[in-house]
Legacy VTK file of the C-alpha trace (Angstrom):
# vtk DataFile Version 3.0
C-alpha trace
ASCII
DATASET POLYDATA
POINTS 277 float
-16.574 14.432 -34.263
-13.804 15.951 -32.159
-10.963 17.302 -34.238
-7.719 15.741 -33.084
-4.373 17.334 -33.993
-1.847 15.140 -35.746
0.729 16.017 -33.095
0.432 17.531 -29.643
2.576 18.908 -26.899
2.179 18.132 -23.215
0.957 21.192 -21.377
3.868 20.988 -18.925
6.671 18.861 -20.456
8.867 19.467 -17.431
6.320 17.671 -15.284
5.868 14.808 -17.709
8.599 12.274 -18.314
6.915 10.754 -21.374
5.810 13.706 -23.473
8.144 16.135 -25.229
7.869 18.526 -28.147
6.682 15.916 -30.672
4.518 13.399 -28.895
6.939 10.768 -27.487
10.673 10.735 -28.064
11.150 7.806 -25.693
10.558 4.272 -26.974
7.952 3.337 -24.423
6.932 -0.227 -25.218
3.769 -0.083 -23.143
2.593 3.078 -24.901
3.624 2.380 -28.472
2.856 -1.339 -28.754
-0.716 -0.991 -29.966
-1.591 -4.266 -31.710
-2.890 -7.251 -29.794
-3.353 -7.854 -26.065
-1.114 -6.263 -23.455
-1.023 -6.885 -19.708
0.873 -4.425 -17.509
1.529 -5.518 -13.932
3.264 -3.092 -11.596
3.167 -1.988 -7.991
1.353 0.926 -6.393
2.681 4.353 -7.354
4.619 3.090 -10.374
2.661 5.110 -12.930
0.287 2.478 -14.315
-2.618 4.885 -14.812
-0.287 7.462 -16.333
0.938 4.858 -18.806
-2.651 4.019 -19.726
-3.415 7.712 -20.292
-0.391 8.118 -22.551
-1.289 4.990 -24.459
-4.725 6.454 -25.237
-3.089 9.728 -26.295
-0.709 7.835 -28.566
-3.559 5.891 -30.186
-5.428 9.101 -30.979
-2.485 11.248 -32.038
-0.442 8.606 -33.902
-2.729 5.735 -34.847
-5.611 7.749 -36.282
-8.261 6.629 -33.791
-11.143 8.875 -32.784
-11.948 9.189 -29.075
-15.221 7.293 -29.549
-13.269 4.331 -30.961
-11.791 3.707 -27.515
-13.414 2.112 -24.479
-11.466 3.127 -21.383
-12.664 1.753 -18.049
-11.709 2.947 -14.579
-13.114 1.912 -11.190
-14.224 5.299 -9.911
-15.810 8.361 -11.488
-13.058 10.455 -9.937
-10.374 8.410 -11.704
-12.221 8.697 -15.019
-12.539 12.467 -14.628
-8.842 12.872 -13.777
-7.802 10.698 -16.723
-10.044 12.627 -19.131
-8.653 15.968 -17.946
-5.054 14.766 -18.257
-5.759 13.362 -21.694
-7.320 16.647 -22.732
-4.141 18.435 -21.684
-2.009 16.050 -23.702
-4.159 16.401 -26.820
-5.152 20.060 -26.451
-8.790 19.022 -26.158
-11.573 19.965 -23.679
-10.842 17.351 -21.044
-13.523 18.737 -18.725
-16.236 17.805 -21.234
-17.897 14.385 -21.264
-18.233 14.694 -25.040
-14.463 14.156 -25.218
-13.728 10.445 -24.682
-17.451 9.581 -24.423
-16.700 5.953 -23.571
-14.346 6.635 -20.697
-15.891 5.774 -17.340
-16.646 3.087 -14.809
-18.023 -0.331 -15.717
-21.385 0.668 -14.279
-21.462 3.985 -16.120
-20.620 2.342 -19.432
-23.219 -0.370 -18.883
-25.940 2.193 -18.145
-25.310 3.786 -21.539
-25.221 0.459 -23.358
-28.486 -0.655 -21.775
-30.205 2.685 -22.419
-29.245 2.350 -26.078
-29.776 -1.358 -26.714
-31.490 -2.891 -23.681
-34.768 -3.114 -25.607
-33.304 -6.102 -27.460
-33.678 -8.098 -24.229
-36.832 -6.435 -22.929
-35.269 -3.611 -20.898
-36.881 -0.247 -21.556
-34.636 2.767 -22.017
-36.226 4.575 -19.055
-35.369 1.925 -16.460
-34.899 3.088 -12.867
-31.580 2.464 -11.106
-31.849 1.291 -7.498
-29.133 2.265 -5.067
-28.283 0.323 -1.912
-31.049 1.977 0.138
-33.593 1.079 -2.535
-32.375 -2.496 -2.613
-32.585 -2.930 1.140
-36.064 -1.428 1.149
-37.180 -3.956 -1.474
-35.482 -6.769 0.439
-37.455 -5.780 3.544
-40.634 -5.992 1.461
-39.624 -9.433 0.232
-38.861 -10.624 3.774
-42.241 -9.377 4.935
-44.099 -11.061 2.065
-42.275 -14.331 2.765
-43.159 -14.092 6.498
-39.514 -14.359 7.514
-38.699 -12.724 10.827
-36.240 -9.816 10.940
-34.702 -11.600 13.909
-33.788 -14.532 11.695
-32.054 -12.549 8.988
-30.922 -8.961 8.455
-31.650 -7.064 5.216
-28.091 -5.739 5.009
-26.649 -9.260 5.148
-29.118 -10.446 2.510
-28.241 -7.487 0.277
-24.558 -8.340 0.518
-25.213 -11.998 -0.296
-27.356 -11.112 -3.318
-24.779 -8.633 -4.558
-21.988 -11.194 -4.258
-24.092 -13.732 -6.140
-24.845 -11.299 -8.951
-21.210 -10.274 -9.273
-20.424 -13.950 -9.821
-23.298 -14.226 -12.355
-25.221 -16.584 -10.048
-28.960 -16.368 -10.663
-31.648 -17.152 -8.016
-32.246 -20.733 -9.170
-28.520 -21.476 -9.154
-28.136 -19.911 -5.722
-31.030 -21.987 -4.373
-29.554 -25.186 -5.802
-26.306 -24.669 -3.889
-27.811 -23.327 -0.631
-26.889 -25.694 2.213
-27.202 -23.667 5.401
-30.283 -21.942 6.882
-28.963 -18.449 6.080
-28.310 -19.392 2.445
-31.721 -21.032 2.162
-33.418 -17.889 3.461
-31.366 -15.764 1.077
-32.374 -18.017 -1.818
-36.057 -17.414 -1.085
-35.575 -13.695 -0.646
-33.373 -13.418 -3.747
-36.093 -14.914 -5.935
-38.814 -12.715 -4.430
-36.577 -9.623 -4.637
-36.019 -10.205 -8.349
-39.761 -10.522 -8.939
-40.440 -7.258 -7.128
-37.558 -5.471 -8.836
-38.670 -6.459 -12.319
-42.233 -5.412 -11.538
-40.912 -1.969 -10.595
-39.010 -1.679 -13.890
-35.769 -1.202 -11.982
-32.191 -2.404 -12.117
-29.830 -2.353 -9.153
-26.124 -1.595 -9.599
-25.231 -5.256 -9.996
-27.963 -5.742 -12.611
-26.272 -3.125 -14.773
-23.423 -5.595 -15.196
-25.291 -8.879 -15.500
-27.899 -7.463 -17.875
-25.112 -6.173 -20.115
-23.654 -9.678 -20.134
-27.092 -11.036 -21.031
-27.494 -8.424 -23.760
-24.271 -9.443 -25.467
-25.033 -13.148 -25.134
-28.647 -13.010 -26.306
-28.290 -10.314 -28.982
-25.253 -11.261 -31.094
-25.879 -8.454 -33.586
-25.668 -5.911 -30.757
-22.504 -7.534 -29.464
-20.950 -7.395 -32.939
-21.900 -3.727 -33.307
-20.058 -2.762 -30.141
-17.111 -5.037 -30.908
-16.685 -3.118 -34.138
-17.252 0.239 -32.432
-14.565 -0.278 -29.767
-11.347 -0.707 -31.713
-9.287 -0.575 -28.511
-10.249 -1.454 -24.942
-8.202 -0.245 -21.978
-8.881 -1.089 -18.337
-7.307 0.424 -15.247
-7.000 -1.459 -11.931
-7.764 -4.738 -13.684
-7.075 -6.718 -10.519
-10.389 -5.406 -9.165
-12.594 -6.865 -11.903
-15.166 -9.426 -10.795
-16.703 -12.262 -12.817
-19.433 -10.104 -14.366
-17.002 -7.387 -15.422
-14.589 -9.956 -16.825
-17.436 -11.468 -18.854
-18.306 -8.056 -20.317
-14.721 -7.461 -21.375
-14.411 -10.928 -22.880
-17.629 -10.455 -24.857
-16.556 -7.029 -26.155
-13.060 -7.872 -27.364
-13.092 -8.261 -31.144
-11.007 -10.472 -33.439
-8.040 -8.085 -33.257
-7.779 -8.497 -29.464
-6.647 -4.914 -28.975
-6.994 -4.845 -25.222
-4.636 -3.352 -22.668
-5.131 -3.898 -18.948
-3.057 -2.533 -16.106
-3.090 -3.649 -12.512
-1.347 -4.919 -9.428
-2.387 -8.382 -8.288
-1.158 -7.554 -4.767
-3.442 -4.541 -4.510
-7.041 -5.680 -4.994
-9.266 -3.331 -2.991
-12.506 -4.975 -4.134
-11.787 -8.573 -3.152
-14.822 -8.424 -0.842
-17.129 -8.259 -3.864
-15.661 -11.030 -5.942
-12.632 -9.433 -7.612
LINES 1 278
277 0 1 2 3 4 5 6 7 8 9 10 11 12 13 14 15 16 17 18 19 20 21 22 23 24 25 26 27 28 29 30 31 32 33 34 35 36 37 38 39 40 41 42 43 44 45 46 47 48 49 50 51 52 53 54 55 56 57 58 59 60 61 62 63 64 65 66 67 68 69 70 71 72 73 74 75 76 77 78 79 80 81 82 83 84 85 86 87 88 89 90 91 92 93 94 95 96 97 98 99 100 101 102 103 104 105 106 107 108 109 110 111 112 113 114 115 116 117 118 119 120 121 122 123 124 125 126 127 128 129 130 131 132 133 134 135 136 137 138 139 140 141 142 143 144 145 146 147 148 149 150 151 152 153 154 155 156 157 158 159 160 161 162 163 164 165 166 167 168 169 170 171 172 173 174 175 176 177 178 179 180 181 182 183 184 185 186 187 188 189 190 191 192 193 194 195 196 197 198 199 200 201 202 203 204 205 206 207 208 209 210 211 212 213 214 215 216 217 218 219 220 221 222 223 224 225 226 227 228 229 230 231 232 233 234 235 236 237 238 239 240 241 242 243 244 245 246 247 248 249 250 251 252 253 254 255 256 257 258 259 260 261 262 263 264 265 266 267 268 269 270 271 272 273 274 275 276
């Protein structure tokens, strides 16, 4: 385990309006209120991510938590890296190492690790392949060809977008087909079903599957869900306004009976509304 000092100093107190010689001398409610759920809504540039970083530092330095007790989710790898480095500076720890704060990352990154570890409970092997967008469109083209649908009728990119949107809303192929009213939707329904058959045969998951299969894991394997609920004593999420239905379901399934969850966001600033946020 990483050895965490009982107290820490910010590397550059003059540049940090929260940290001083002995952790925090300001009574920051958002940082020091650590029991139960907390929602922080604020505008762009107001220091939401900084507050989240200091809250994590406070939990480790003052509340006796280990870094692996905390699930901290950001929406980009860059944001996760910057937060880890800043946290390392606050706690005098190696912030450039992934071993520090091992469960800090994006939803997709966290889900990859969860599925590698426990996916076998729902029939997912630990060596599954991850398809990127190019891979998905290639498989969609194969599905279109096998279904004898003309490329002039429907474009793979549009189908990919429709399938991704459906998955982010936890809509499976049969549900999509049941609600398909227009020719485009009906074609997508056919392709969606065929795409899933081909994807499973290849032993692959696309980016959206990383989320929905994690939801399925927690729903179908209650012992696994309980294990991770107990492992993550605190959950913190940055840019919460950008969560979609699948990500929300993961968070809801992971929160334990203590409801120690803190989310920060700006409901006027959703940059992922196009994918169901």
